[in-house]
N, C-alpha and C positions, 0 to 999 in steps of 0.2 A: 098360432103355430104355423099354420099353412103359408102365411105370407112371409114369415122369417125364413122358412125352408126355401121359397121361391128366391127371396133375396140372396141368400147363401148360394143358391144354385146359379144364379145369374153372375155373381161375383166370381165363382169358380170358372165358368165358362169365359168370361172376360179374361181372366188371368192366363187361361190355356191359349186363348187365341193371341194374346200379347206375346206369349212365350214361343209359341209356334212361329209367329210373324218375325220374332228376332231371329230364330234359327234359320228361317228361309232367307232372310237378309244377309246373314252371315255365310251361307252356303256359296261356294265358288261356282260361277257360271262360266263354262268354257264355250268358246266358239271357234269356228273353223278360220285358218289364217286367210287374209284377204289376198295374199301373193301365191297361192296354191298353184294356179294355173302356170304363172311365170316360172315358179320354182321347178315344176314338171318339165316344162319346155327347156329349161337350162340342164336338168337331169338327162333328158332325151339327147341332147346335143354333146354331150361328154362322150369320149372314146371309152369302151369298155376295155378294161385291162385283163379280164377273165376270158379264157378260151371257153367254147361252148361245153367241153368236157368237164371243166371244172364246175360250171354252172349246173349241168346235169347230175354231176357226182354228189353235189352238196344240197340238192333239193329233191324232195320226195315228189313223185308225179301225182300223189293223192293230195291235192293242194285245195280241195273245196273246204272253205271255211264253215264252222257250225252255223253261223247266222246269214249264210249266203242264200239268196233267193234266185231262182232261175225262171225265166219266162221265155216259152217257145216263140221264135220269131220267124222261122221259115222250115218247111218240110213237116213231115209227120213222124211219129215215134214207132210206127209199125215196121216191123223187120219183114221184107218180102219173102215170099216162099222159095222163089229160085230166081235165076237170072232172066228166065223167060217172061216174068211178069214186070220187069223193070223197063223203062222207056229206052228206045234207041234213037229218039229224035235228036238230030245234031244241034238244035237249039236248046236242048236240056243242059242243066248244070251237071258238072262232073260228079258232084255228091249224090246225084240221083241215078247215075248210070255204073258207078263203081261196085266192085264185088263186096265192098264193105260200105254200104251206104251210111250216111249220117244226116243229122238235122242240126239247125242252128239255134242256140239259145243266147239270151242276153243275161248274163250273170251279174247280179247286184250285190255290192258290199259296201255298207255305209262308211267303213273305216278304210277304205282304199281309194286311191286317186290314180287313175279314173275309176269312179264309181261303177261304171257299167262298161263291161268288156264282152264283146261277141265271141262266143266259143262253139266248138262242134261237140256233138255227142253221137257215139256209135248206136246205130239201130240193132244190130246183130251181134251175137257173140261168135258165131262161125261164119266164114265167108261163103258168099253165094256161088253156086255152080249151076249148070244148065238144068239139072234136075231136081236141085234142093240145096242142101248145105254141105259143106266140106267136113269130113272128120279129120282131116290131117292139118288143117289150118284154122286160124282164129283172127277175128278182127281186133286190132290193138290201136289205141289212141296214138296220134303223132303230136307232139308237143314242140312249141317254140318258145323260148325264153323272151319275155318282155318286161320292160322296166315299169316299176310302179311305185307310188309313195304309199307308205302304210302308217296309219295314225297309231300313236303310242298312248299309253294311258297318262302320260305326263300332261300337266296343264300349267304352262308358264305365262305369267301376267294374263290370264285369262284367255289364253290361245292354245289349242291342241298343237302338239309337236308331232311331226311326220319323219320317217326315216326312209332312205332309198333301198328298194328291195328288187328281186327278180322273181317274177311270177311265171310259172310254167302254163302258158296258154295252149288249150288243146285246139289245134288247126284243122284236124281231119282224122280219119281213120284209115289204117292200111291192112292188107291181108298179110299175114305172116305165118310161118311154120310154127306149129305148137311146140313148145319147149318141154323138156322132162328134167326132173331133178337129177343132180349127179349122184350116183350111187354112194350111200353113206353120209349124205348131207343132212339127212333127216328132214328135209323139205318136201313137201307135196308137189306132184307134177302140176304145171300151170296149163294143162290141156284144155281149159275152158270147160264148158258144160253143154247143155242141150242148145241147140240153135234157136234160141228163144230171143225175144226182145231184151235187151239189157236195161 
């Protein structure tokens, strides 16, 4: 009885392996287009028909994708306590001496081309002053539209399809006056928070 059980078990396992093997072979394997770099160069060489206002109006500045990874490539994430502690060395970079210091990251997204884009991230919520942080101003990101290709879910003849899009790349941070909600609008003030690290 033990031998017949073992034979039946082996037969069942072999059938399962053959069945799974057939499913794997029938699954669609999709790959990246071989001409992606060339297509991107052509897209960059085209003149944009949209004005900057149209681009900004149709695109949210909160453009971080859920599966995006960021790696610190320059600077530190620590918000300085005041202007007194930041460098005045003329050879230093602007983002080290500004009232809204920032650091640089390499943002990586596998479904975007180029896959890696260098971006700025603000260190502080409130602008730096001689003796601390401002209560009337805040650090806000500065964006610039850049052209990218974004991978779609379509797979045609084993090749991923990409569409041309505009991505709002964060170039730096600027010190701006805090805004308040218009009376009766029902929205909160965007006055920022504590002058902590963002």
